[in-house]
C-alpha positions as CSV (number, residue, x, y, z in Angstrom):
1,M,0.0,0.6,0.0
2,K,1.0,3.4,-0.8
3,L,0.6,6.3,1.8
4,Y,0.2,10.0,0.2
5,Q,0.0,13.4,1.5
6,N,-0.3,15.9,-0.3
7,S,-0.3,14.1,-3.5
8,K,3.1,13.5,-2.8
9,I,4.0,9.7,-2.2
10,I,5.9,9.8,1.4
11,A,5.8,5.7,2.1
12,T,5.1,2.6,1.0
13,L,4.2,-0.6,3.5
14,E,4.1,-4.1,2.0
15,K,3.8,-7.1,2.9
16,I,6.7,-9.2,2.4
17,G,6.4,-12.8,4.6
18,A,6.4,-14.2,8.0
19,C,8.4,-13.5,10.8
20,L,10.4,-15.9,13.0
21,G,11.0,-15.6,16.7
22,E,11.4,-16.5,21.1
23,N,7.9,-17.1,22.2
24,K,8.4,-15.3,25.9
25,K,5.9,-18.1,27.3
26,T,7.1,-20.7,25.8
27,H,11.2,-19.7,24.9
28,K,10.5,-22.1,22.0
29,I,10.7,-20.6,18.5
30,E,7.4,-20.1,16.9
31,M,6.0,-17.4,14.0
32,L,5.0,-14.5,15.0
33,G,2.9,-12.8,12.5
34,N,3.5,-11.1,9.3
35,L,6.1,-9.0,8.5
36,W,5.7,-4.9,6.8
37,E,7.9,-3.3,5.8
38,L,7.8,0.5,5.5
39,K,9.8,2.7,3.4
40,D,9.8,6.5,3.1
41,D,9.7,8.2,-0.5
42,R,13.0,6.9,-1.4
43,N,12.5,2.8,-0.4
44,N,14.4,3.6,2.4
45,L,13.4,1.3,4.7
46,I,12.0,3.3,8.0
47,D,10.7,0.1,10.3
48,N,9.6,-4.0,10.3
49,L,6.3,-3.9,11.6
50,I,4.6,-7.3,13.0
51,L,1.1,-8.0,13.0
52,D,-0.7,-11.1,14.7
53,F,-2.1,-13.8,12.2
54,E,-5.0,-12.9,13.9
55,V,-4.8,-9.6,12.7
56,K,-5.4,-10.0,8.6
57,V,-5.6,-6.2,6.7
58,F,-4.9,-3.1,8.2
59,N,-7.3,-0.8,9.4
60,A,-7.5,3.0,9.4
61,E,-6.8,3.5,13.7
62,M,-3.6,1.0,13.2
63,L,-3.1,3.2,10.0
64,M,-2.7,5.9,12.9
65,V,-0.2,4.5,15.0
66,V,1.5,4.2,12.6
67,C,1.4,7.2,11.2
68,K,2.2,9.4,14.4
69,K,4.7,6.3,15.8
70,F,7.1,7.5,12.6
71,K,6.1,10.6,11.7
72,R,9.2,12.1,12.7
73,K,11.1,9.6,10.1
74,L,9.4,10.2,7.4
75,A,8.6,13.7,7.8
76,L,5.0,14.2,7.4
77,S,3.8,17.2,8.0
78,D,-0.3,17.6,9.6
79,E,-1.8,17.6,6.2
80,E,-3.9,14.4,6.3
81,V,-2.3,11.8,4.6
82,E,-4.1,9.2,2.1
83,I,-3.7,5.6,2.1
84,I,-4.2,3.3,-1.5
85,A,-4.2,-0.2,-1.3
86,D,-2.8,-1.9,-4.1
87,N,-5.2,-5.5,-3.3
88,Q,-7.8,-5.5,-1.4
89,E,-6.0,-7.7,1.1
90,E,-4.3,-4.9,3.0
91,L,-7.0,-2.3,4.1
92,E,-10.9,-2.8,5.7
93,Q,-11.0,-0.3,2.5
94,Q,-9.2,1.1,-0.8
95,R,-8.5,4.1,0.2
96,I,-8.4,4.6,3.6
97,V,-8.1,8.9,4.8
98,L,-6.0,10.0,7.9
99,D,-6.2,13.3,10.6
100,I,-2.7,13.0,11.9
101,K,-2.7,16.3,13.9
102,G,-1.8,16.3,17.6
């Protein structure tokens, strides 16, 4: 999916596979969830995000958290952010607009 602000692409969020890691309770290596890469407009990796397998798609609330957490790294202003899905398996809706002021 692509994130836009003022009609300019500011970031991409792409599912790249599953993530293995240590389960803190069992101390065994397990599949933790789906791994997503957040990249800026120059395709530089900002961070890897892990979503539980139960969470199949992003919703507006989750994207608001991502935008606010990485606001400085993505050089976001207080303008609205528009998120458009490349396919329907990424977002609850094809297009989400967020007001990220504050």
